[in-house]
Each structure stands twice: as structure tokens, then as C-alpha cells.
N, C-alpha and C positions, 0 to 999 in steps of 0.2 A: 730596814724598819715601816711600822707599818704606822698610817696617815693615824690613827689613833691616839697612841704608843709616842707619836712627833707634838700634838697637840696636846696632854695632859704633860709631857715629863722637859718641852724646850724651857729658856731662864732665861731671862737676861743676867748676860755675862758682863762682869765690870772687872775680869782677872785676866788676864792671858799671856802665852808664852811668848817669847819673842820669835820664833817657828816662822814666815812668812807664810801665806795663805798662796797657795798655787795658780796662777794664771788662767791654768781649765778649770780650776773652781768656782773661779770666781762668774766665769765664763756662765758653767754651770745653773749656780746660784740666779742669777740677772737671767738665764733660760728659763726658769720657775718662773721667775717675778712675771715676767710677761705672759705667761698659762693664765692672769687670775684676770675675774669677769671684767667686762668695766662699760661704762654707762655708750650705748649706742654704734660699740665694737670703736671707740674712737682712737685706746690706748694709748694716752695724752703723758709718756714716760719719758725720761730720759735719763738716764746714768750717769754720775760723778763718782771712779774710779780714785782714790787715794791710795797711794800704796810705800809713798815718801817717807818714812818714820820721820826725819826732821823738819817735812811739811807741814804733817799730822801733827808733829806739837808746836811750831807754831801757831798753826787755824787751831788750834784747843787756847793755849795762852789767849789769843785774839776775842777767839767765841767768848770765853770766861770773863776776861776785863768788859768785853759788850754786853756782857748780864747782868755784873756788878757795877760798871754805870748805870743801868736800866732799871733794877733792881728796885721797885718799894719796898716797903715796910708791909705794906695792904695791901700789896700782891698774893697773890697764892706762893708763889715761887718764896715769898720772903723770908722763911720758916731758914732758904738756901743759903743766904750768906753766910752765916760763917762755916760751911763746908766750903764756901766758892773762896771765902779768904784765903783759906791754909794753904800755906806758902808751898806743899809736896799734894795737892789736893793736882787730878790731869783732868776732864773734862772728858778726852780719849782712852782713860785707863789704860794707856799706852799700850790699844791693839794694832794692831799689823795694820792692819785696811780700814777704811772709812768708805761706803758707797750710802752716795747720797741718791738716794730717789727725785727728779723735781717732775711737777705737770710741764707740762710745754702751756697748758692754759691756767688763766689764771681763777677758775669757776669752780665753787666746789664738786661739782661731779667728774672733776682731773683732779681735785686730789683725794674725792673717794677711793678712786681706781687706785692712787700711788699708794693708796693705806692696804690696801688688797692686792696689791703686786709686794708690798713690805711684807707682808703676812708670809705667802707666799715663797718670798727669798729669805725668808726669818725659818719654815721649816721647815725648806728648803738645806738648811747652811743646820738645823740639824742635823739632820738625817743623813750627814755625812759627815760627821762628828766635828761641824764647825760652833763655836758662838754666834751670837749679835748680840747686841744691847740698841737701841734703840735711843739717840741720845737729845733729846727735845730742850733739854738745858741748849744746845750748838743751834736752834733755827732760828731764833731769833738774829744771828748774826748771820746767818747765811741768808737771810734776806735781804741787808743792808749791801748797798751796793760796794761794799768795799770785802766782803763776804763772797759773792757772788762774782768777783772780780777774782778770785784771789783762785777757787774753785771754775773755773772760767763756765761761769752759769748764764747761759744767755739771759738780761734782762727784763723781756718776758718772763723764763720761768720761773717759777714756783718750789722752793728747798720746801718738799712736805718732811719727806722722811732722812733724816743725816742716823744710817745707821753701823756699828762696829761690826764688824766680822776677824774672828781670829779662833786660834783653837782655845781653846779654855785650859785654867791654866786650876781651879776650881772648878770643883762640881757643886751645886745648888739645890736645897732643899724646894719641895712643892710650899709655898707658902699658903698658910690653910687662905680658904676661898671660901666667903657670905656664900650663902644662901641666894642662890636668884629669886630675884620677884615676881609674879606670875601673874598674871591674870588671865583668865582664860573666858573665854566670849561661847557658849555653843546655840550651836540652835533647833 
């Protein structure tokens, strides 16, 4: 698959097969992630890989409970309360693997570098037939001491990108894109 095809066809996957992701494929996508550009070549990232399904379910339940406990009706995510409250909702969508990209420094540049690494990881995963989904609803819990302890994230690291990864059970069509707002300044 060429890069442009990967960019245009990669989608967030929320339905996974039970098939585990092979360790070599996990290492492959992480190796692709660390090829991302990084400010001043700091490479301020670390990775947590969770493949234990029981642990993933437990972490997902804790992340969902934290989100529900801290969610206000006036927040941008207030509309998600019914979904999060549903007993059958699984925040990690029963994916076989969670990879959390963490910034090893708390500054904005380190977080941006981790976002670039996440994009590389998601594109590489798509290129080898895996699906991914960035689970923003889990980020708040992952910043809490309980979340950091559960995933063995050092206290001074910042969980930036919780990414599900697995074999897609469903293919998703591309949602329509809004035309970009472009301002041209010519000299």
C-alpha cells in the first residue's frame, strides 16, 4: 500500500476480531512511530503495550467510570453521557491491544511529537492490515495517579495517545470531509 492510499483510506476502527496482534507487528508499528519528526531530535516518547484482555477490560471500566464521574453537562463531551452510561459500552471496543504513547516531558512540543508518532503508528498499522482507534475518552483517567499506576506510566510522563490496535472486524466507509479553509498570501 502506498502512503497516499494509507492516508486516504485509514479509518478509526471500533469493531475488532478476537485475533491477537503478533508481537512482531506491534514492534513494527512502534518502530514506524519513532520515525516521526521530533523537535530538536528529542524523541520524547515512551510506549506502554497492553495485550492482556482482562486488564484491558478492567482499565476500560475504570476509564469509563472516571469519565462519567468528571463529565459535566456543559463540557464538549456532555453529549456522550448516555453512551458512557450504557452497561454494554466498552471504551476500548474489545480490541486485543492498547498502545499508549507517552511524552517523557510535560511540555507542548513533547506532546506534539507524540501526536506525530501516533499518526505514523496508525498509518503503519493500516498498511499491514491492522486497524487503530485513538481513545480520547481514556486520556483523562490515564493522567490520574490510578491510571498511571495501573499502566506503569512514570509519574513525570504524560499519556498523550491511547491507541487501540487489532484486526478490523468491520470495514468503514470514509466520512465526508469538509472543504478546507485556505488563505493564500502571495507576494
